[in-house]
C-alpha positions in Angstrom: -13.5 -20.2 2.1 -15.4 -23.3 1.0 -14.3 -26.7 -0.2 -16.4 -28.9 -2.5 -15.5 -32.4 -3.7 -16.2 -32.6 -7.4 -15.2 -36.2 -7.9 -12.6 -38.7 -6.6 -9.7 -36.8 -8.0 -10.9 -33.2 -8.0 -11.9 -30.6 -5.4 -13.1 -27.1 -5.8 -12.0 -24.4 -3.4 -14.1 -21.2 -3.4 -12.5 -18.1 -2.1 -14.1 -14.7 -1.5 -12.4 -11.4 -2.1 -12.1 -11.2 1.7 -10.4 -14.6 1.8 -7.9 -13.3 -0.8 -7.2 -10.1 1.1 -6.6 -12.0 4.3 -3.9 -13.9 2.5 -2.4 -10.8 0.9 -3.7 -11.8 -2.6 -5.8 -10.1 -5.3 -7.2 -11.1 -8.7 -4.3 -9.6 -10.6 -1.9 -12.0 -8.8 -3.4 -14.8 -10.9 -2.9 -13.0 -14.2 0.6 -11.7 -13.7 2.6 -14.8 -12.6 4.3 -14.5 -9.3 6.3 -16.8 -7.1 3.8 -16.5 -4.2 0.9 -17.9 -6.2 1.8 -21.5 -5.8 2.6 -21.0 -2.2 -0.8 -19.5 -1.7 -2.5 -22.6 -3.2 -0.7 -25.0 -0.9 -1.3 -22.7 2.1 -5.0 -22.7 1.5 -5.1 -26.5 1.2 -3.4 -26.8 4.6 -6.1 -24.7 6.1 -8.9 -26.9 4.8 -10.2 -30.3 5.8 -9.2 -32.2 2.7 -10.8 -35.6 1.7 -8.9 -38.5 3.2 -5.8 -39.3 1.1 -6.2 -36.3 -1.2 -2.8 -34.8 -2.1 -0.8 -37.5 -0.5 0.2 -39.2 -3.8 0.4 -38.1 -7.4 0.9 -34.7 -8.8 -1.5 -31.9 -8.1 -2.7 -29.4 -10.7 -4.5 -26.2 -10.2 -7.1 -24.5 -12.4 -8.2 -21.0 -11.5 -11.6 -19.6 -12.6 -12.0 -15.9 -11.6 -15.5 -14.7 -10.9 -16.7 -11.1 -10.2 -16.9 -11.6 -6.4 -14.7 -14.7 -5.9 -12.3 -17.2 -7.4 -12.8 -20.9 -7.8 -9.6 -23.1 -7.6 -10.0 -26.6 -9.1 -7.4 -28.9 -7.6 -6.9 -32.2 -9.4 -4.8 -35.1 -8.2 -3.3 -37.1 -11.0 -4.1 -40.8 -11.0 -1.3 -43.4 -11.5 -1.1 -44.0 -15.3 -3.0 -40.9 -16.2 -2.3 -39.7 -19.7 1.0 -37.8 -19.6 -0.1 -35.3 -22.1 -2.8 -34.1 -19.7 -0.3 -33.9 -16.9 2.1 -31.9 -19.0 -0.7 -29.5 -19.8 -1.5 -28.9 -16.2 2.2 -28.6 -15.4 2.7 -26.0 -18.1 -0.2 -23.9 -16.6 1.2 -24.3 -13.1 4.6 -23.0 -14.4 2.9 -20.2 -16.2 1.3 -19.1 -12.9 4.5 -19.3 -10.9 7.3 -18.2 -13.3 7.2 -14.4 -13.7 10.4 -14.2 -15.8 9.4 -16.6 -18.6 5.7 -16.2 -19.0 3.7 -13.0 -19.7 0.1 -12.4 -18.5 -1.1 -12.8 -22.0 0.6 -16.2 -22.4 -0.8 -17.4 -19.1 -4.3 -16.4 -20.1 -4.0 -18.2 -23.4 -2.8 -21.4 -21.6 -5.7 -21.1 -19.2 -8.2 -20.7 -22.0 -6.8 -23.8 -23.8 -7.1 -25.8 -20.6 -10.6 -24.6 -19.8 -11.8 -25.6 -23.3 -10.2 -29.0 -22.9 -11.7 -29.7 -19.5 -15.3 -28.7 -20.3 -15.4 -25.1 -19.4 -18.8 -23.4 -19.4 -19.7 -20.4 -21.5 -19.7 -18.4 -18.3 -16.1 -19.4 -17.6 -15.0 -18.4 -21.1 -16.9 -15.1 -20.9 -15.2 -14.3 -17.6 -11.8 -15.2 -19.1 -12.5 -12.8 -22.0 -13.4 -10.0 -19.6 -10.1 -10.5 -17.8 -8.2 -10.6 -21.0 -9.7 -7.2 -21.9 -8.6 -5.8 -18.6 -5.1 -7.0 -19.1 -5.0 -5.5 -22.6 -6.3 -2.2 -21.3 -3.7 -2.1 -18.5 -0.9 -3.0 -20.9 -2.1 -0.3 -23.4 -2.2 2.3 -20.6 1.3 1.4 -19.4 2.7 1.7 -22.9 1.1 5.1 -23.4 2.6 6.3 -20.1 6.1 5.0 -21.1 6.0 6.6 -24.6 4.5 9.9 -23.5 6.9 12.8 -24.2 7.7 15.3 -21.5 7.0 18.9 -22.5 10.0 21.2 -22.8 8.6 23.6 -20.1 6.2 22.9 -17.2 4.0 25.6 -15.7 3.1 25.7 -12.0 1.1 28.1 -9.9 2.1 28.3 -6.2 0.5 30.0 -3.1 2.1 31.9 -0.2 0.7 33.5 2.9 3.1 36.4 2.8 6.1 37.9 1.0 8.8 36.5 3.4 7.5 33.1 2.6 7.9 33.7 -1.1 11.4 35.1 -0.5 12.4 32.0 1.4 11.0 29.8 -1.4 13.0 31.8 -4.0 16.2 31.5 -2.0 15.9 27.7 -1.4 14.4 26.2 -4.5 16.9 24.4 -6.8 15.2 24.0 -10.1 15.9 25.4 -13.6 13.2 28.2 -13.5 12.9 30.0 -16.8 10.2 32.6 -15.9 8.2 33.6 -12.9 5.5 36.1 -11.9 4.2 37.4 -8.6 0.6 38.3 -7.8 -1.4 39.5 -4.8 -5.1 38.6 -4.3 -6.8 40.1 -1.2 -5.0 40.3 2.2 -2.6 37.5 2.9 -2.8 35.7 -0.4 0.2 35.8 -2.7 0.7 33.7 -5.8 3.7 32.9 -7.9 3.7 31.4 -11.4 6.9 29.5 -12.3 7.9 28.0 -15.7 10.3 25.1 -15.1 12.7 24.0 -17.9 12.2 20.2 -18.4 14.3 19.8 -21.6 16.3 16.6 -21.7 14.9 15.5 -18.3 13.6 12.0 -17.4 9.9 11.2 -17.7 9.5 11.3 -13.9 10.9 14.9 -13.7 7.5 16.6 -13.7 6.3 14.7 -10.5 9.7 15.1 -8.9 9.7 18.9 -9.6 6.2 19.3 -8.3 7.1 17.5 -5.1 10.1 19.7 -4.6 8.2 22.9 -5.1 5.6 21.8 -2.5 8.3 21.4 0.1 8.5 25.3 0.2 5.2 26.4 -1.2 1.5 25.4 -1.5 -0.5 24.3 -4.5 -2.5 27.4 -5.6 -6.3 27.4 -5.6 -6.3 29.8 -8.6 -5.1 29.5 -12.2 -2.8 31.9 -14.0 -5.7 33.1 -16.1 -7.7 33.9 -13.0 -4.8 35.8 -11.5 -4.2 37.8 -14.6 -7.8 39.0 -14.6 -8.6 39.4 -10.9 -5.3 39.8 -8.9 -2.9 42.7 -8.6 0.3 42.0 -10.6 3.4 42.7 -8.5 6.0 41.4 -10.9 5.5 40.3 -14.5 8.9 38.6 -14.9 11.9 37.5 -12.9 10.1 37.2 -9.6 12.3 34.4 -8.3 15.5 36.1 -9.2 14.4 39.4 -7.6 13.1 37.8 -4.4 16.1 35.6 -3.8 18.2 38.9 -3.4 16.1 40.2 -0.6 16.7 39.7 3.1 14.0 38.6 5.5 14.0 38.4 9.2 
């Protein structure tokens, strides 16, 4: 963490990725507004040896310039009588960085871009801002695709067991809408079951939840159904779960 005095009213605080991690922060915290961002700024200032009188009077504004391996925080102390339009511009950005309910990451980036242009930002600063904007857009697009993805009506799983009693206990315990199931044997001590789970009208998280539930009583198989059909011995081609749940094991 390094402090540099730019002029009588502005200091620059340079923070490495390690500095951010020590304070529980990361780059995305400055793009997606959070309440802890402003607290972080003031905490850092308390840890540094500030110029005499800096921050004791007037309003402070913060400008964040992300870099690939660090961030630079420009802290400006308003002078008495400073043009109120400039103060409001800094105040708006501070609000954008600390109000998660009313300001989106895209809006915060736009405000930061305007402020950078009005305060003599370099081409490097604007290029970095453009890179960050693309990352935010990509993250948003991926999130929207995940939210709109439709769950298939049926989900196919392949599970492994060390012996038949283990497969029986699985069949008697599992509580899922299983539509079809097969049982295979491959070499000594390797049994496999394919199950087709009904996912109609289920929530989007059902696939992960069902997989987790299955793995409480079975193992993920190291073979595909196509491989088993070609190389394994078929013990049951249908209704394996229904048949096994009627058996008794010691």
